[in-house]
ZAMARGU-4260 file (C-alpha; in steps of 0.2 Angstrom, whole numbers, plus 5000, padded with zeros to 4 digits):
<rodrens>
0) 5044/4670/4954 | 5030/4675/4965 | 5013/4673/4957 | 5002/4681/4971 | 5002/4699/4977
5) 5003/4701/4996 | 4997/4717/5001 | 5002/4727/5017 | 4990/4738/5027 | 4987/4756/5023
10) 5003/4766/5026 | 5002/4785/5028 | 5015/4795/5019 | 5017/4814/5020 | 5025/4816/5037
15) 5032/4833/5033 | 5015/4838/5025 | 4999/4844/5032 | 4984/4832/5034 | 4976/4838/5018
20) 4991/4835/5007 | 4995/4818/5014 | 4988/4803/5004 | 4985/4785/5009 | 4993/4772/4998
25) 4994/4753/4998 | 5011/4746/4995 | 5015/4727/4992 | 5026/4720/5006 | 5044/4721/5003
30) 5051/4707/4991 | 5034/4702/4986 | 5035/4709/4968 | 5034/4699/4953 | 5050/4700/4943
35) 5050/4697/4924 | 5065/4693/4914 | 5063/4702/4897 | 5079/4695/4889 | 5095/4686/4893
40) 5112/4687/4884 | 5114/4677/4868 | 5130/4686/4862 | 5145/4695/4867 | 5137/4713/4870
45) 5123/4717/4881 | 5109/4717/4885 | 5112/4732/4897 | 5108/4750/4899 | 5090/4747/4898
50) 5077/4761/4895 | 5058/4759/4897 | 5042/4769/4894 | 5023/4767/4898 | 5011/4772/4884
55) 5000/4786/4892 | 4986/4782/4880 | 4987/4763/4884 | 4996/4760/4900 | 4996/4741/4896
60) 5007/4745/4881 | 5025/4747/4887 | 5041/4748/4876 | 5059/4745/4882 | 5076/4744/4874
65) 5094/4739/4878 | 5112/4739/4871 | 5116/4738/4858 | 5100/4737/4847 | 5087/4728/4857
70) 5069/4733/4857 | 5055/4725/4867 | 5036/4727/4867 | 5023/4722/4879 | 5004/4724/4877
75) 4999/4717/4894 | 5008/4728/4907 | 5025/4720/4906 | 5020/4702/4910 | 5025/4696/4892
80) 5037/4703/4880 | 5042/4702/4861 | 5060/4704/4857 | 5066/4712/4841 | 5082/4721/4834
85) 5081/4739/4829 | 5089/4743/4812 | 5093/4760/4804 | 5103/4765/4789 | 5112/4777/4801
90) 5117/4763/4812 | 5111/4758/4830 | 5125/4759/4843 | 5118/4759/4860 | 5114/4772/4873
95) 5095/4768/4871 | 5082/4780/4877 | 5064/4777/4874 | 5050/4790/4878 | 5032/4791/4872
100) 5023/4807/4868 | 5005/4811/4874 | 4998/4804/4858 | 5006/4787/4861 | 5020/4788/4848
105) 5036/4780/4854 | 5053/4788/4851 | 5069/4778/4852 | 5085/4788/4852 | 5102/4780/4851
110) 5120/4783/4845 | 5125/4781/4827 | 5137/4771/4816 | 5132/4776/4799 | 5146/4766/4790
115) 5146/4751/4801 | 5164/4755/4806 | 5164/4758/4825 | 5180/4766/4831 | 5187/4765/4814
120) 5179/4780/4804 | 5176/4798/4808 | 5158/4796/4805 | 5156/4785/4820 | 5146/4794/4834
125) 5144/4809/4823 | 5125/4811/4826 | 5111/4806/4838 | 5098/4795/4829 | 5079/4795/4833
130) 5067/4782/4827 | 5049/4782/4830 | 5034/4770/4831 | 5016/4774/4828 | 5010/4756/4831
135) 5014/4753/4849 | 5032/4748/4846 | 5029/4735/4833 | 5038/4744/4819 | 5050/4758/4818
140) 5055/4772/4806 | 5072/4772/4798 | 5075/4787/4809 | 5080/4806/4809 | 5095/4813/4816
145) 5104/4828/4823 | 5116/4837/4812 | 5131/4826/4808 | 5147/4834/4814 | 5162/4823/4811
150) 5175/4821/4819 | 5166/4827/4834 | 5158/4813/4845 | 5140/4814/4851 | 5136/4804/4867
155) 5124/4801/4882 | 5108/4809/4875 | 5091/4810/4884 | 5074/4816/4879 | 5059/4825/4886
160) 5042/4829/4878 | 5031/4845/4881 | 5014/4840/4888 | 5006/4855/4880 | 5010/4851/4861
165) 5021/4836/4860 | 5037/4846/4856 | 5052/4834/4858 | 5068/4840/4867 | 5084/4832/4868
170) 5101/4836/4876 | 5118/4827/4876 | 5136/4829/4877 | 5147/4833/4862 | 5166/4829/4863
175) 5178/4837/4851 | 5187/4820/4851 | 5181/4807/4864 | 5195/4802/4876 | 5207/4815/4870
180) 5220/4821/4882 | 5223/4837/4873 | 5218/4853/4883 | 5212/4860/4866 | 5198/4847/4865
185) 5183/4851/4875 | 5166/4844/4880 | 5149/4854/4881 | 5130/4851/4883 | 5120/4852/4867
190) 5102/4855/4864 | 5090/4852/4850 | 5071/4852/4847 | 5059/4844/4835 | 5042/4852/4831
195) 5036/4839/4819 | 5036/4823/4829 | 5054/4818/4826 | 5054/4821/4808 | 5068/4835/4809
200) 5078/4843/4822 | 5084/4861/4825 | 5102/4866/4824 | 5110/4860/4840 | 5116/4874/4852
205) 5127/4874/4867 | 5119/4877/4883 | 5132/4874/4896 | 5141/4889/4903 | 5157/4879/4906
210) 5166/4867/4894 | 5175/4852/4901 | 5188/4840/4895 | 5185/4824/4884 | 5191/4811/4896
215) 5173/4805/4901 | 5176/4809/4919 | 5171/4822/4932 | 5180/4835/4922 | 5168/4831/4907
220) 5151/4840/4906 | 5140/4825/4905 | 5123/4818/4911 | 5111/4831/4904 | 5093/4826/4906
225) 5079/4838/4901 | 5062/4839/4909 | 5047/4850/4904 | 5033/4858/4915 | 5015/4859/4911
230) 5017/4877/4905 | 5031/4872/4893 | 5046/4878/4903 | 5061/4868/4899 | 5073/4862/4912
235) 5090/4853/4911 | 5102/4847/4924 | 5120/4839/4922 | 5136/4836/4931 | 5153/4844/4930
240) 5168/4847/4941 | 5160/4841/4958 | 5144/4851/4955 | 5127/4849/4948 | 5122/4862/4936
245) 5104/4868/4930 | 5098/4878/4915 | 5081/4884/4910 | 5072/4890/4894 | 5055/4898/4894
250) 5054/4899/4875 | 5056/4881/4869 | 5075/4882/4869 | 5078/4898/4859 | 5086/4906/4874
255) 5094/4900/4891 | 5100/4908/4907 | 5115/4918/4905 | 5123/4910/4920 | 5120/4891/4925
260) 5113/4889/4942 | 5122/4877/4954 | 5110/4864/4962 | 5122/4856/4974 | 5140/4850/4976
265) 5144/4833/4971 | 5159/4829/4982 | 5171/4816/4973 | 5162/4820/4957 | 5150/4810/4946
270) 5163/4796/4942 | 5167/4784/4956 | 5172/4766/4960 | 5160/4752/4965 | 5168/4735/4969
275) 5163/4723/4955 | 5160/4736/4942 | 5172/4741/4928 | 5165/4759/4930 | 5151/4768/4939
280) 5143/4785/4938 | 5131/4796/4948 | 5124/4807/4935 | 5109/4818/4937 | 5091/4814/4933
285) 5078/4828/4932 | 5059/4827/4932 | 5044/4839/4935 | 5028/4835/4944 | 5015/4836/4931
290) 5001/4831/4942 | 4987/4843/4949 | 4992/4838/4966 | 4999/4848/4980 | 5017/4848/4973
295) 5013/4852/4955 | 5027/4861/4946 | 5041/4855/4958 | 5057/4851/4949 | 5067/4836/4956
300) 5085/4832/4953 | 5091/4815/4958 | 5109/4808/4958 | 5122/4798/4968 | 5139/4802/4975
305) 5152/4797/4988 | 5152/4812/5000 | 5151/4800/5015 | 5167/4791/5009 | 5173/4779/4996
310) 5164/4764/5005 | 5148/4773/5007 | 5139/4778/4990 | 5122/4786/4993 | 5107/4791/4983
315) 5102/4810/4984 | 5088/4821/4979 | 5085/4840/4979 | 5070/4850/4973 | 5065/4867/4968
320) 5048/4876/4969 | 5053/4892/4961 | 5057/4886/4943 | 5075/4881/4948 | 5081/4898/4955
325) 5084/4890/4972 | 5086/4872/4978 | 5083/4862/4994 | 5097/4854/5004 | 5101/4837/4997
330) 5091/4823/5005 | 5098/4805/5007 | 5085/4794/4998 | 5092/4777/5004 | 5086/4773/5022
335) 5099/4760/5027 | 5113/4763/5040 | 5129/4771/5034 | 5143/4761/5026 | 5135/4752/5011
340) 5134/4756/4992 | 5119/4762/4983 | 5122/4766/4965 | 5115/4768/4947 | 5099/4777/4951
345) 5085/4783/4940 | 5069/4793/4944 | 5052/4795/4937 | 5038/4806/4944 | 5020/4799/4941
350) 5012/4813/4930 | 4995/4808/4938 | 4998/4806/4956 | 5014/4816/4958 | 5023/4802/4968
355) 5042/4800/4966 | 5049/4783/4962 | 5068/4780/4962 | 5076/4764/4957 | 5094/4759/4962
360) 5106/4745/4965 | 5108/4742/4984 | 5121/4732/4995 | 5114/4735/5012 | 5111/4716/5014
365) 5129/4711/5008 | 5135/4707/5025 | 5149/4696/5019 | 5156/4709/5007 | 5154/4698/4992
370) 5147/4712/4982 | 5130/4704/4982 | 5118/4717/4974 | 5100/4719/4975 | 5087/4731/4967
375) 5078/4744/4978 | 5064/4756/4975 | 5062/4772/4985 | 5044/4779/4985 | 5039/4797/4991
380) 5021/4804/4991 | 5025/4820/5000 | 5036/4829/4988 | 5052/4821/4992 | 5052/4825/5010
385) 5052/4806/5015 | 5055/4790/5006 | 5051/4772/5010 | 5063/4759/5003 | 5057/4743/4996
390) 5067/4728/4989 | 5060/4724/4972 | 5072/4711/4966 | 5068/4693/4971 | 5086/4687/4973
395) 5104/4695/4973 | 5117/4694/4960 | 5136/4697/4960 | 5143/4708/4945 | 5160/4705/4938
400) 5171/4719/4932 | 5176/4710/4917 | 5159/4711/4910 | 5153/4728/4904 | 5138/4731/4915
405) 5132/4748/4907 | 5130/4765/4914 | 5111/4767/4918 | 5094/4759/4921 | 5077/4767/4920
410) 5060/4768/4927 | 5042/4773/4921 | 5027/4777/4931 | 5009/4781/4926 | 4994/4782/4937
415) 5001/4770/4950 | 5008/4758/4937 | 5027/4757/4940 | 5039/4748/4929 | 5057/4749/4933
420) 5070/4741/4922 | 5087/4735/4926 | 5102/4724/4921 | 5109/4709/4931 | 5123/4696/4929
425) 5122/4677/4932 | 5136/4665/4927 | 5143/4678/4916 | 5127/4681/4907 | 5118/4698/4907
430) 5100/4699/4907 | 5087/4713/4908 | 5072/4713/4920 | 5057/4722/4926 | 5045/4721/4941
435) 5026/4722/4941 | 5023/4736/4953 | 5006/4744/4956 | 5004/4758/4969 | 4986/4760/4974
440) 4980/4776/4981 | 4964/4783/4988 | 4954/4793/4976
</rodrens>
């Protein structure tokens, strides 16, 4: 590991902006990022599908998690971590999502297994469970949950928190019966809200105009990620049938648009093949600029697809400056030459600076086609008009399709402190990593 930061000279961003909105930032030189291994596999499952969040009250306090039931805590900005197991009487079965409210309370949502009979009982995946920690991630409640609805399956949830009053919002996919080939079984996007810091949740309601199938592919409605503006407007984006859809609520989810808005086409759909992985997806991530900067209130949606061919997966972003009514033409985030794979992206927008950070796997340097995979960070300070790509992993790795690698990574940013989290594979052992990244800007 590198022990010293090597800083580059001042770099101007904001090429498409005027001089007043452009900001100077200092970026470390590519590849000079300290990588920290949080955990390495000791069993047969995971760690993978990591999630991470910085505490806005104390940014040195970071909490992360991974499949199936891992929880990690750091009190020094991510240099050192404690490792623990999350337990709940409702079961802990993966799809970890960790977010912190604006009072510093952490929430860890995950899938359920209340009878400890995975795939053998109708109660399996019948609800989403949300546990919370009021002591910086050291201890966790037994959890609350969304309405149980056996034999329907609840999957792929994500959370957002209202900056005005800490209301919790969550969206996910409901399957009438997961992996069913019956045309009578459908999937849909559900929504719920908690007004009491995760103690209870409103009756779930369907917000997607179209229902999909239950085969966990592009004909399935999936990948719903909510985001909330400073004025409390609630936004959700998801994928279905080679398109990206958007919905909006201005009354805390009580009512939604009568017709979902199409953000962009997703040629080839949200499921695609990447050599070395058993499966891969390009699902949407949505975020809102909560800063007081020049792009405040802008909604960003990030995804990946293979519109340029099966051997050329790319990362994309589109934005809206009118509450989601209209969207910009998709912009390619990765800045390499065509013909390589970039995949499994995740995005965060720094609520203080408004800078956009997107983490993804990248094979631009895989010249021998051995599936050598690195981790890159794309940074934009001009509202998503331009991105600089930086390699943040210290060394490449080669995944294996026989080892389940997970469906997503995550990233958290707060006032220039950026902490991505990702999975890698070495000698058939999975591990979870972060990088210590600090983006300095002129005040």
